[in-house]
N, C-alpha and C positions, 0 to 999 in steps of 0.2 A: 634704370641707371646702373652701370657696372658694379658689382661687388654689394649691391642691395641685396638684403635677406628676404626671406618669406614674410609676406604681409601678415601682420597679427590680426585676429578676430577683433572686430568692434565690441566696447564694452568689456574687454578684459577677459571673456570668456575663453576657454580652452577649446581648440577644435576638436570635433568628435566627442565631446562630453556633453550629454543632456543636462539640461537645466534642473536644479534641484526640485523646481516645482513639481516635475512630473512625478515624483515620488510620493507627493501628498496625497493622491486619490487611494493608492494602495495601502499606504500607512493608516488613513482612515477607515479603509475597509477592513484590514486585520484589526484594527483596534476596537471597533463596534461589534463584529461579529467574531472576534476569536479571545482577545484580550479580556474585555468586559464581561462576556458569559463566563469565562474560566474564573475570574475575580469573583464573581457572584456566586458561583458554586463552591469556591473555596469557602467563601463567608457562610453559606446555608450549611456548610459541613459542620460547623460549631454551634448549629441550632437545632431546635425540635419545629418541626413544619410538616402539616398534613395537607398543604396548598391552600387553605382557609385561613383567614386572619392574618395576624403579624407572626414572623418567626420569634421563638423564644429563646433566649441564650441557653446552650446546653454544654458549654465547655469543650472538653474532649471526650464526652460520653460517646458520640459517634464512632470518634477514631478507636476507642478502646474496643467497643462493640465490633468494629471491622476486624481489628487485628486478632480477637477472640474467636472470630465466626470461622467455623470450619469448612464452610463453602468458599471461603476465600481461597483458601489452599487449593481447594479442587478447581475453582474456576481458574485461577493463576496456572495451574499444571495443564489444564485442557486448551487455554489460550496459547501457552507458550508450544504446546505439542502442534496445534493447529497452524501456529506461525511458521514453525519449523517444516511441517510437512508440505503445507502450501508454498512455501518458497523453493523446496526442492521440485515440487511438481511443476511450479509455473516457470522456474528458471530454466529447466531442461526443455520443456515443450516450446517456451518462447524464443529460446535460443536457436533452437534448430529451425523454427519456423521463419525466424529473422533473418538468417543467414541464407536459408532458400529463396525468402522473398526478395532477397537484395539483388537477385539477378535481374536482367535487363529485358527478359522475354516479355511479350504482350500479355501470354495468359498468367504469367504470374502477378501482373500488375492486378489483373481482374479478379482473380484469387485472393489477393492481399486485401482488396476492398472488400469482399465478400467476408473474409475472417473477420474484419474489423467490426462487424454488424453488430455482434453481441455486446460491446463497449458503449454502443450507443443506447442500449436498452436499460431500464432501470432495475435496480437490484429487486425491487419488489415485484416487478413484473417476471422477471427471470426465476425466482423462488417459486412464483405461483406457478408458471409453467412446469417447473420440473417437480413441484408437489405434485401435480396432476399426472404427471409422466410416471411416477415412483407410487401411485397408489396401487396398493395391492389387488385391488378387486376390478379396478378400471383403467390401470396404467398399462405401459408396455411391459414392465416388470412384474411378473405375477409372483412377487415374494416381497414380505414386509420387510423391506431394506431399511427403512427409518425406524423400525421396531427394535433393531438391534444396536449396541454401542457402537461397534466396529462400523456398521452399514451406514449409521446416520453421521459418523464423523467423516469418512470418505465421501459421503454424499455430499457435505459442506464443502469439502476441499475440492470436489471435482465442479461443482456449480459455481464456486468462487473463482477458479481457474477458468472455466468456460466464458466467464464475464470478462475477467482480466488479462488474460494471456495476450488478446489482440492488442492491448495496448502496450505491453512490455515487448510484444513482437515488433511493433512498429518502432521501437527504441534501439533494439538489436538491429533491425533493418537499416535504420539509419546510420548506426554504428559500423555495420558491415560495409555499407557503400563508401564509406571514408577511408577504407584500408585501400593504401595505393596499389594498383593492378601490377605495378613493377615489382612488388615484392612475389606475388603469385608467378608472374613471369620468369623470374629468376630461379624461383624454387622449381618450376617446372622444365627449366632447362638444364638444371643439376639432376633432374630424375625423380623429383618427389610426387608422389601421387595425389589424388585428391584428399585421401583421408591424413595424410602425413602433413599437408598444406592445411588443414583444418586445424589440427593439433598444435602444428609448430607455429603458423602465421596468424590464421583467423583468432583463436581463442587468446592468445597473448595481447592481440590488438585490442580486443574487446574487454580488457580486464576494467577499464574505468567505466565502459558502458555496464559490465556487469555490476560494478559497485552502486552505480547508480540507481539501476533497476531493483538490486537487493535492498537498497534501503527503503524505497517506495513499497516493495512488497512487504517487508517487515511492518512498516507502520500501518499500511493499509489492513494488514491481517488482525492486528490488534483492534482495529474498531468495526470487524463484522458485527452486523447486528441484524438486519433484515432477512439475512439467509436463515439464521439460526431461529429467529422468530417464527418465520413461516415454515420452514422445514420441519423443525424437530421441538421447537418450543422448550428447548433447554434439555429435552429427553434423548432417549427413554431414561426416565428418572431425572438425574441431574449431570448425566454423562455428558452433555454438549452444552452444559450452562457457563458460557464464557462470561469474562468480567462486564462488557456491556449489558449482557441478559442480565445479569445479578443487579446491575444498577437499574435495569427496567423494572424488574420484580419489585425490588425495594420502593422505588418511587410511584409506579403507576398500578401495583397490585396492593402494596401495603400501605399506601400512602404516606410513606416515611421518607419525605423529600431531604430531610437532615442526612439520614443515613446514605441515601441514594447519592447526595451531593458527596459525600465522603468516599464512595466508591469511584465516582467520576474524578475526583481529584486525585486519587489514588492511581487512577488508569492513565491520568495527564502526567504525572510524576514518572510512572512506570516507561510510559512510551517515550518521554522526553529522554530520560536516562538510556533507555536501550538505544535510541537514535544517536545520541552523542557518543555511546560508546562504539556503535558501529562506525561511525564518522572516524573516530579515534585511532580504530583498529584497523580499518580499511584504507586508510590513509585517504580518505575521501576530500578532506579540505586542503591537501596539499597535492591533489591531482595535477598532471600537466598533460598537453595533448600528445598522443602517441606519434605524431608526425613531425614533432619538432626536430628541425635538422635536416629535414628531408628537401 
């Protein structure tokens, strides 16, 4: 009929909007496997418990012990250093690989698939592999790399990067392929070379991608555990004892699960606060598409 508007969806539902029921499985999963364990850990941080029997109330004793523990300052320093260095290393390599892999050539597609293989392996398997490769007697490096503070630290950074760079490469590859080709064509007509186009077009267009990747890298670096446990066990001495490893020692070596829960709660609060700070400073929450208006 002339003048009739578009038909409304039945049931009053808005077109293109999924039903609220689709959110329920995700909410339940997050509740049972994230919120509930964190709540239990926070509760145990106010108790004394060796893993047997019932937890006994301890008030703020575990938190006072944590704040007075010299290992907390050292572990926090190592954790921050590991996070910063890992972020710098993984960002540079994954950005360059991602932009390169965004090409349309067949060989790049094959190599991109090969590069992604390390991300499919478990952190435990990768750590065991590099532990064998770095063995001073039977490995490929005839030097006690893991026996020195700098060597052990750089080994953790490299092994973590070797596993997770493929994931961030995929993120940058997807972002680079969304850059309109017309921008590069216009710059080429104006005489801009490859490097000029990279710094003037590619990098600015990937700023939102870099923000997303950086937040994931930072939060992931705060939760390193298997790599440190297998490669260095917090050594030499306590030079690579990050916060998750401090939590492991308190819980599974000293059987002080109340104190370990306090460390875990502190780590959750630190990671959450840092994530919110990054979101605030980077403008992650207000990011918009770089292709708007095109």
